[in-house]
C-alpha positions as CSV (number, residue, x, y, z in Angstrom):
1,M,4.6,29.6,-57.2
2,R,5.3,26.0,-57.9
3,T,3.5,24.5,-60.7
4,A,2.1,21.2,-60.3
5,T,3.0,18.5,-63.0
6,V,-0.2,17.1,-64.3
7,R,0.1,13.2,-65.5
8,T,-2.5,11.3,-67.1
9,A,-3.4,7.8,-66.2
10,A,-1.7,6.7,-69.5
11,T,1.2,8.3,-68.7
12,A,1.5,8.0,-64.8
13,G,3.0,4.4,-65.1
14,P,5.8,5.0,-67.1
15,L,6.9,8.2,-65.9
16,R,6.8,7.1,-62.3
17,N,8.6,3.9,-63.0
18,S,12.5,4.6,-62.3
19,A,13.6,1.0,-63.1
20,A,11.8,1.3,-66.8
21,R,13.7,4.6,-67.2
22,R,17.0,3.2,-66.3
23,M,16.5,0.1,-68.6
24,A,15.6,2.2,-71.5
25,K,18.7,4.5,-70.9
26,T,20.9,1.4,-70.3
27,I,19.8,0.2,-73.7
28,Y,20.0,3.4,-75.7
29,N,23.4,3.9,-74.2
30,G,24.4,0.5,-75.4
31,F,23.1,1.3,-78.9
32,H,25.3,4.4,-78.9
33,S,28.2,2.3,-77.9
34,Y,27.5,0.0,-80.8
35,F,26.7,2.5,-83.5
36,A,29.7,4.3,-82.5
37,D,32.2,1.2,-82.9
38,F,30.4,0.2,-85.8
39,Q,31.3,3.6,-87.6
40,N,35.0,3.5,-86.3
41,I,35.5,0.2,-88.0
42,T,33.8,0.9,-90.9
43,M,36.0,4.6,-91.3
44,G,39.1,2.6,-91.3
45,A,38.2,0.8,-94.4
46,K,39.8,3.8,-96.4
47,A,43.3,3.3,-94.7
48,R,42.9,-0.4,-95.1
49,F,42.4,-0.2,-98.7
50,E,45.1,2.5,-99.5
51,K,47.5,0.5,-97.6
52,A,46.4,-2.7,-99.6
53,D,45.9,-4.4,-96.4
54,W,43.6,-7.1,-97.2
55,H,44.2,-9.2,-94.5
56,A,42.9,-6.2,-92.2
57,V,40.3,-6.1,-94.4
58,Q,39.1,-9.6,-93.5
59,R,39.4,-9.1,-89.8
60,A,37.7,-5.9,-89.9
61,N,34.7,-7.5,-91.7
62,Q,34.5,-10.2,-89.1
63,D,34.9,-7.7,-86.0
64,R,32.2,-5.4,-87.2
65,I,29.7,-8.5,-87.8
66,E,30.5,-10.1,-84.4
67,L,30.2,-6.2,-82.9
68,Y,26.7,-6.6,-82.8
69,K,26.1,-9.7,-80.7
70,S,28.6,-8.5,-78.2
71,K,26.9,-5.0,-77.5
72,V,23.8,-6.8,-77.1
73,R,25.0,-9.0,-74.9
74,M,26.5,-6.2,-72.5
75,A,23.7,-4.2,-72.6
76,A,21.4,-7.1,-71.5
77,E,24.0,-7.7,-68.6
78,L,23.9,-4.4,-67.5
79,L,20.0,-4.2,-67.1
80,G,20.4,-6.6,-64.0
81,T,22.9,-3.9,-62.5
82,V,20.5,-0.7,-63.1
83,T,17.7,-2.2,-61.0
84,N,16.4,-4.9,-58.5
85,R,13.2,-5.7,-60.5
86,D,13.0,-8.8,-62.8
87,V,14.2,-8.0,-66.0
88,T,12.4,-10.7,-67.5
89,E,8.8,-9.3,-66.3
90,L,6.9,-8.6,-69.4
91,N,4.9,-5.6,-68.0
92,L,8.3,-3.7,-67.1
93,W,9.0,-4.0,-70.8
94,R,5.9,-2.8,-71.8
95,Q,6.9,0.5,-69.6
96,T,10.3,0.2,-70.8
97,K,9.8,0.4,-74.3
98,D,7.3,3.4,-73.9
99,V,10.2,5.3,-72.4
100,Y,12.7,4.0,-75.1
101,T,10.3,5.4,-77.8
102,R,10.7,8.7,-76.3
103,L,14.3,8.6,-75.9
104,V,14.7,7.5,-80.0
105,A,11.7,9.9,-81.2
106,G,13.4,12.2,-83.9
107,A,16.7,10.4,-83.7
108,P,18.6,10.5,-87.2
109,N,19.2,6.5,-87.0
110,F,15.7,5.5,-84.5
111,E,15.2,2.5,-86.9
112,I,18.5,0.8,-85.9
113,A,18.0,1.8,-82.3
114,E,14.7,0.2,-82.5
115,T,16.1,-3.1,-83.7
116,F,18.9,-2.8,-80.8
117,F,16.2,-2.6,-78.3
118,N,14.4,-5.7,-80.0
119,S,17.7,-8.0,-79.9
120,V,18.5,-7.2,-76.1
121,F,14.8,-7.9,-75.3
122,G,15.2,-11.3,-77.4
123,L,18.4,-12.1,-75.7
124,I,16.7,-12.1,-72.0
125,N,13.1,-13.3,-73.1
126,D,11.8,-16.1,-75.2
127,H,11.6,-15.4,-78.9
128,D,8.3,-16.4,-79.2
129,K,7.0,-13.4,-77.1
130,I,6.7,-11.1,-80.3
131,D,4.2,-8.6,-79.4
132,D,4.0,-5.0,-80.7
133,A,3.4,-3.9,-76.8
134,L,7.2,-5.6,-76.1
135,I,9.2,-4.9,-78.7
136,Y,9.1,-2.9,-82.2
137,V,7.3,-5.3,-84.6
138,F,6.6,-2.2,-86.2
139,S,8.6,0.9,-86.1
140,S,7.2,3.6,-83.6
141,Q,8.1,6.4,-86.2
142,H,7.4,7.1,-90.0
143,Q,10.7,7.5,-92.0
144,Q,11.1,11.3,-93.3
145,L,12.7,12.1,-96.4
146,P,15.9,13.4,-96.2
147,G,16.2,16.8,-95.1
148,S,18.0,20.0,-96.7
149,E,20.1,20.7,-93.6
150,Y,22.4,17.4,-94.3
151,S,23.5,16.3,-98.0
152,I,24.9,12.7,-98.1
153,Y,26.1,13.4,-101.6
154,V,28.1,16.3,-103.8
155,R,26.6,17.7,-106.9
156,Y,28.2,18.5,-110.2
157,E,26.4,20.6,-112.7
158,N,26.7,22.8,-115.6
159,Q,30.0,20.6,-116.9
160,S,31.4,21.6,-120.4
161,A,33.1,18.1,-120.8
162,P,32.7,14.6,-119.5
163,G,36.5,14.0,-119.2
164,A,36.8,17.1,-117.0
165,L,34.1,15.8,-114.8
166,F,35.1,12.6,-114.3
167,R,38.8,13.9,-113.3
168,Q,37.1,16.1,-110.9
169,I,35.0,13.1,-109.5
170,L,38.3,11.1,-109.1
171,L,40.0,13.9,-107.6
172,D,37.2,14.8,-104.9
173,A,37.5,11.0,-103.5
174,E,40.7,12.3,-101.8
175,F,42.4,8.9,-101.7
176,S,45.9,9.6,-100.4
177,V,47.6,7.0,-103.0
178,P,48.2,8.6,-106.3
179,W,46.6,7.7,-109.4
180,E,48.3,5.4,-111.8
181,D,47.4,7.4,-114.7
182,L,44.5,9.9,-113.7
183,D,43.8,11.4,-117.1
184,R,43.8,7.9,-118.9
185,D,41.1,6.9,-116.7
186,A,39.0,10.0,-116.7
187,D,39.0,10.0,-120.5
188,T,38.2,5.9,-120.7
189,I,35.3,6.8,-118.3
190,A,34.2,9.5,-120.5
191,A,34.3,7.9,-123.4
192,A,32.5,4.6,-121.8
193,F,29.8,6.9,-120.6
194,M,29.4,8.7,-124.2
195,E,29.2,5.0,-125.6
196,E,26.8,3.8,-123.2
197,A,24.2,6.6,-122.5
198,E,21.3,7.2,-124.9
199,P,21.9,9.6,-127.6
200,E,19.3,12.0,-125.9
201,I,21.4,12.0,-122.9
202,S,24.9,12.3,-124.1
203,S,24.0,15.1,-126.7
204,K,22.7,17.5,-123.7
205,F,25.7,16.4,-121.5
206,H,26.2,20.1,-120.0
207,Q,22.2,19.7,-118.7
208,L,22.6,16.6,-116.7
209,K,23.4,16.8,-113.0
210,F,25.7,14.3,-111.3
211,D,25.3,13.4,-107.6
212,L,28.1,11.5,-105.9
213,L,27.7,9.8,-102.4
214,E,30.1,11.9,-100.1
215,S,31.1,8.4,-98.6
216,V,33.2,5.6,-100.5
217,F,31.8,2.0,-100.6
218,Y,34.8,-0.3,-99.6
219,R,34.3,-4.0,-100.4
220,G,37.2,-6.4,-100.6
221,K,40.0,-5.3,-102.8
222,A,37.9,-2.4,-104.5
223,A,36.5,1.0,-103.7
224,Y,33.4,2.2,-105.4
225,L,32.4,5.6,-106.0
226,I,28.7,5.6,-106.5
227,G,26.3,8.2,-107.5
228,R,23.4,9.1,-109.8
229,I,23.0,10.8,-113.3
230,I,19.8,13.2,-113.4
231,D,18.3,14.1,-116.4
232,G,15.2,15.9,-115.7
233,Y,12.9,13.5,-113.4
234,R,14.7,10.4,-114.6
235,S,18.0,9.1,-112.4
236,L,20.6,6.7,-113.8
237,P,23.4,4.9,-112.0
238,L,26.7,6.1,-112.0
239,V,29.2,3.3,-110.2
240,L,33.1,3.5,-110.7
241,A,35.0,0.7,-109.1
242,V,38.6,1.6,-108.0
243,L,41.3,-0.8,-107.4
244,N,44.7,-0.5,-105.7
245,N,47.5,-2.2,-107.7
246,E,50.0,-1.6,-104.9
247,A,52.7,-0.8,-107.2
248,G,51.7,1.8,-109.6
249,G,48.9,3.3,-107.7
250,L,45.0,3.6,-108.2
251,L,43.3,2.5,-111.4
252,I,39.7,2.4,-112.5
253,D,38.9,-1.2,-113.0
254,A,34.7,-0.8,-114.3
255,A,32.1,2.0,-114.8
256,I,28.6,1.0,-114.7
257,F,25.8,3.3,-116.0
258,N,23.1,0.6,-115.8
259,R,20.5,-0.5,-113.2
260,A,20.8,-4.1,-114.0
261,E,24.5,-4.4,-113.4
262,M,24.3,-2.1,-110.4
263,S,22.1,-4.4,-109.1
264,V,24.9,-7.1,-109.4
265,I,27.3,-4.7,-107.4
266,F,24.5,-4.7,-104.5
267,S,23.8,-8.3,-104.9
268,F,22.5,-10.7,-102.2
269,A,25.4,-13.1,-103.0
270,R,28.2,-10.2,-102.2
271,A,29.6,-9.2,-98.7
272,H,28.4,-6.3,-97.1
273,F,29.9,-2.8,-97.9
274,M,32.2,-0.8,-95.5
275,V,30.5,2.8,-95.9
276,D,30.4,5.7,-93.6
277,A,26.8,5.9,-93.6
278,P,26.0,8.1,-90.3
279,L,22.3,8.4,-91.4
280,P,21.3,4.9,-92.8
281,Y,18.0,5.6,-94.2
282,Q,19.3,8.6,-96.2
283,Y,21.5,6.1,-97.9
284,L,18.8,3.7,-98.5
285,H,16.3,6.5,-100.0
286,F,19.3,7.5,-102.4
287,L,20.1,3.8,-103.5
288,K,16.5,2.7,-103.5
289,Q,15.9,5.6,-106.1
290,L,18.5,3.6,-108.4
291,L,17.7,0.2,-107.4
292,P,13.8,0.3,-106.8
293,H,13.2,-3.4,-107.1
294,K,15.4,-4.1,-104.1
295,G,13.6,-4.5,-100.6
296,D,14.6,-2.0,-98.0
297,Y,16.0,-5.3,-95.8
298,E,18.4,-5.7,-99.1
299,V,19.9,-2.5,-99.2
300,Y,20.4,-2.3,-95.4
301,T,22.2,-5.5,-95.6
302,S,24.5,-4.0,-98.4
303,L,25.1,-1.3,-95.6
304,G,26.2,-3.7,-93.2
305,F,23.3,-3.2,-90.8
306,T,22.3,-6.9,-91.1
307,K,20.2,-7.3,-87.9
308,H,17.9,-4.1,-88.8
309,A,17.6,-5.8,-92.3
310,K,16.1,-8.9,-90.6
311,T,13.6,-6.7,-89.1
312,E,12.9,-5.0,-92.3
313,F,12.5,-8.5,-93.8
314,Y,10.4,-9.7,-91.0
315,R,7.9,-6.7,-91.6
316,E,7.8,-7.1,-95.6
317,F,7.3,-10.9,-94.8
318,V,4.3,-10.2,-92.5
319,Q,2.9,-7.8,-94.8
320,H,3.3,-10.3,-97.7
321,L,1.1,-13.0,-95.8
322,K,-1.8,-10.3,-95.3
323,T,-2.0,-9.8,-98.9
324,S,-1.5,-13.1,-100.3
325,Q,-3.5,-16.6,-100.4
326,D,-1.4,-19.0,-101.7
327,Q,0.4,-22.1,-99.4
328,F,3.9,-22.8,-98.4
329,V,5.1,-26.1,-100.5
330,T,8.3,-28.0,-100.7
331,A,10.9,-26.0,-102.8
332,P,11.4,-27.2,-106.3
333,G,14.5,-29.1,-106.8
334,I,16.5,-32.2,-105.7
335,K,15.8,-32.4,-102.0
336,G,18.6,-31.9,-99.8
337,M,20.2,-34.3,-97.5
338,V,20.8,-32.0,-94.9
339,M,17.9,-29.3,-95.0
340,T,14.2,-29.4,-95.6
341,V,13.6,-26.2,-97.9
342,F,10.1,-24.9,-98.7
343,T,8.7,-21.6,-100.1
344,L,5.8,-19.6,-100.6
345,P,5.3,-19.6,-104.8
346,S,4.1,-15.7,-104.4
347,Y,7.2,-14.8,-102.5
348,D,11.0,-14.8,-103.6
349,I,12.2,-16.4,-100.5
350,V,13.1,-19.9,-99.4
351,F,12.9,-21.4,-95.6
352,K,15.5,-24.0,-94.8
353,V,15.4,-26.2,-91.5
354,I,18.1,-28.2,-90.5
355,K,16.7,-32.0,-90.4
356,D,16.8,-34.0,-87.0
357,R,18.8,-36.7,-89.0
358,F,20.8,-36.3,-92.1
359,D,20.4,-38.9,-94.9
360,Y,23.5,-41.1,-95.9
361,P,26.3,-40.5,-96.3
362,K,26.2,-37.1,-94.5
363,E,27.6,-37.7,-91.1
364,V,27.8,-33.8,-89.9
365,T,25.8,-32.6,-86.8
366,R,23.4,-29.6,-86.7
367,E,25.8,-27.6,-84.8
368,V,28.3,-28.2,-87.6
369,V,25.9,-27.0,-90.3
370,R,25.1,-24.0,-88.4
371,E,28.8,-23.4,-87.9
372,K,29.0,-23.5,-91.9
373,Y,26.3,-21.1,-92.2
374,R,28.4,-18.8,-89.7
375,L,31.4,-19.0,-91.9
376,V,29.4,-17.9,-94.9
377,S,28.0,-14.8,-93.1
378,R,31.7,-13.8,-92.2
379,H,33.3,-14.3,-95.5
380,D,33.8,-12.7,-98.7
381,R,31.2,-14.5,-100.8
382,I,32.4,-13.2,-103.8
383,G,29.3,-12.8,-105.6
384,R,29.0,-16.8,-105.7
385,M,27.4,-17.6,-102.6
386,A,23.9,-16.3,-101.3
387,D,23.3,-14.6,-98.1
388,T,21.1,-15.7,-95.3
389,Q,19.0,-14.9,-92.4
390,E,18.7,-16.9,-89.3
391,F,15.5,-16.9,-87.4
392,H,14.4,-18.5,-84.0
393,N,10.7,-19.4,-83.1
394,L,9.4,-17.7,-86.3
395,S,5.7,-18.0,-86.4
396,F,3.6,-19.0,-89.4
397,P,-0.1,-19.4,-90.0
398,L,-0.7,-22.9,-89.8
399,H,-3.2,-22.9,-92.3
400,R,-1.0,-21.5,-95.0
401,F,0.9,-24.8,-95.1
402,S,-0.3,-27.5,-97.6
403,A,-0.6,-30.8,-96.2
404,A,2.2,-32.6,-98.1
405,L,4.8,-30.0,-96.6
406,L,3.3,-30.4,-93.0
407,E,4.0,-34.1,-93.5
408,E,7.5,-33.6,-94.6
409,L,8.5,-31.3,-92.0
410,R,7.2,-33.5,-89.3
411,A,9.0,-36.3,-90.9
412,T,12.4,-34.5,-91.0
413,A,12.3,-32.0,-88.5
414,P,9.9,-32.6,-85.7
415,S,12.2,-31.4,-82.8
416,L,11.8,-28.0,-84.4
417,L,8.1,-27.7,-84.9
418,H,5.6,-26.4,-82.3
419,I,1.8,-25.8,-82.9
420,A,0.2,-23.3,-80.8
421,G,-3.5,-22.7,-81.7
422,D,-3.7,-21.6,-85.5
423,R,0.1,-21.0,-85.7
424,L,3.1,-23.0,-86.6
425,I,6.6,-22.0,-84.7
426,I,9.7,-23.3,-86.1
427,R,12.3,-23.1,-83.6
428,H,15.1,-22.5,-86.1
429,L,15.4,-21.7,-89.6
430,Y,17.4,-19.9,-92.3
431,T,15.8,-17.7,-95.3
432,E,17.4,-17.1,-98.4
433,R,16.5,-15.6,-101.8
434,R,14.7,-18.2,-104.0
435,M,17.1,-19.3,-106.8
436,T,16.6,-21.9,-109.8
437,P,18.5,-25.0,-109.3
438,L,21.0,-25.9,-112.0
439,N,19.1,-29.4,-113.0
440,L,15.7,-27.6,-113.6
441,Y,17.4,-24.6,-115.3
442,L,18.9,-26.9,-117.5
443,K,15.7,-28.4,-118.7
444,T,14.7,-25.6,-120.4
445,A,18.0,-24.1,-121.8
446,D,18.9,-23.7,-125.1
447,E,22.5,-24.7,-126.2
448,A,24.0,-21.2,-126.0
449,E,22.5,-20.8,-122.3
450,T,24.0,-24.2,-121.6
451,R,27.3,-23.5,-122.7
452,N,27.2,-20.1,-120.7
453,V,26.0,-22.1,-117.5
454,I,28.9,-24.4,-117.7
455,D,31.3,-22.0,-118.1
456,E,30.0,-20.0,-115.1
457,Y,30.0,-23.3,-113.1
458,G,33.6,-23.6,-113.6
459,N,34.6,-19.8,-113.1
460,A,32.4,-20.2,-109.8
461,I,34.5,-23.2,-108.7
462,K,38.0,-21.3,-109.4
463,Q,36.6,-18.3,-107.9
464,L,35.3,-20.0,-104.6
465,A,38.8,-22.0,-104.7
466,A,40.9,-18.8,-104.6
467,A,38.7,-17.4,-101.8
468,N,39.4,-20.5,-99.8
469,I,35.5,-21.4,-99.8
470,F,33.7,-23.8,-101.6
471,S,30.0,-24.8,-102.1
472,R,29.0,-26.9,-105.0
473,R,25.3,-26.0,-104.9
474,H,25.3,-22.4,-104.6
475,A,28.3,-22.3,-107.2
476,A,25.6,-23.7,-109.7
477,E,22.6,-22.0,-108.7
478,K,24.2,-18.5,-108.8
479,F,24.2,-18.2,-112.5
480,R,20.7,-18.1,-112.6
481,R,20.5,-14.7,-111.0
482,H,23.7,-13.0,-112.3
483,P,24.3,-14.1,-115.9
484,P,27.7,-13.4,-117.8
485,R,28.4,-9.8,-117.6
486,S,26.9,-7.5,-120.5
487,R,28.4,-4.8,-122.1
488,S,27.0,-2.1,-119.9
489,V,29.8,-2.6,-117.7
490,L,32.7,-1.6,-119.7
491,R,35.7,-3.0,-117.8
492,L,38.6,-0.7,-118.3
493,R,41.6,-2.8,-118.3
C-alpha cells in the first residue's frame, strides 16, 4: 500500500518549490567548493614554510582572500541557469533560505555556510534588505561544544621532565626540515617554562596536562605550535614560534606562556593565519578558553574566515546597541583630511566614512582610498596596521547619533547618507578597532612612556618600510595597543 505524504501548510510551499530547492543546492555546492579550495590553499602552508618560499606565501595569502569573492560570484551566476524564475524575487529567497537551513542542519561548519548564503544574496540583491526571513542575520542553529568523536588536539600527560616533553612536542610537529639543534631548543623552552611558571605550577609538573592543537599555525616566515597547559580547572597558553633559517634548519624563536603576549600573536594588527581548521568552531572554542577577552569575530578573522568574522561582528554590534544607551560621537583626535571617524564611547570600535571632498592638499579619489584599504587587507601588516571590515548600507538607529556628529556627516559625506524613517543608513564605511591617537597619548605619558613610544614609532617606520608598506598614523597609534615586549615572551635568540 502506498503511503501518502502529509505536508502541513507551513512546509508545503518550500517543499513543492523546485526552484527554491535548486537554488539552495546550488549555493550549498558553491560553499563546499569554496571551503575545499580554502582548505587546499591553507594546507599548502607547510610546504611553503619548509621550502622557505616566502613569495609563494604572499601569493597564497592573496589568493585565499580573493577566493571568497570569486566563489560567491560564481554561485550567484549559476543561480540564473538553474531556474527560469526571477532570482531577485524576495519570496523565492525566503523559500530558498528555508531549504538551505535544512541542508546545513547539523553540518560541522554550518556557520560559515550560512555566511556564504548571505554573501550570494547580497551580491544579487540590495544590501539594505537585511531581514532574518531572507538571510541569516542570526544563525539558524546553536553552536555545540566540541564532541568527543573528533579531537583537534594531542594531549601529553604524566610527563616526568620538561625537556623531554618539549622535545617530543617539537618532533610530533613532523616538519620535513631538520632542526638546527633540537635538544638545545627543547632544553631552552623547558628552562623558560620553569622560569615563567608560577612556583605552584612548576613544582607539580608531572600533574599538568599539555594539549597541543594538531594543526600548525603559519603566518609570514613563522610557524606557531599552539596549545594549552591545564592545571586543574585553569588553562594557560603555550605558544612556540618556529623559524626556518634556510641554512641550518628549524629553530625556536620564542616561547610564550602568557595570555597577554598570546593576545599579541592573535592581534587585529596581524595578518591572518594559515591553519588547517576543518571544524572552525572547535578551534574558536579552544582559543577562546585562552583568549576570553577576544570577540568571536576576532578569532574567526585570525583563522582566515574574514567574511564570517564580519557576520559575527555585526551580530555582536546589534546586541551591544540593544544593551547600551550612549550616542555616537566624533572620534577623539585630530580630524582626518580624507575620513570622517565616529565611535560609540561604550564600544571599542570606530566607524570610518570617506569624505565626498578631501581637504587640501589631498588630491586622491575615493576609489584610490578604497584601493589602499584593499592593499592593507591583502598585505602582511607585521603587527603595525589595524585590520578593517568594509560594510555597505549599514543601518543605525538615528536617535543614537549626536546632533554634532550628524551635522558633521551631512557636511563631509552627504552622498553616503540615507535616512529611512528612524534609521540612518550609511552606504559605505569601514570599521576598525579603536586606538588612542599618538598626540592624545603623549598628553598623559610620563618621560619613560614618551621615550618608549617614540622608540616604537621609529621601529614601526623601519618595519613597515622593510615590508614595503607605510602608514604614518597607524604606526604611531599601534603602540597604545601593543607596548614593548615584556619578559613573559622569552626570545631564545
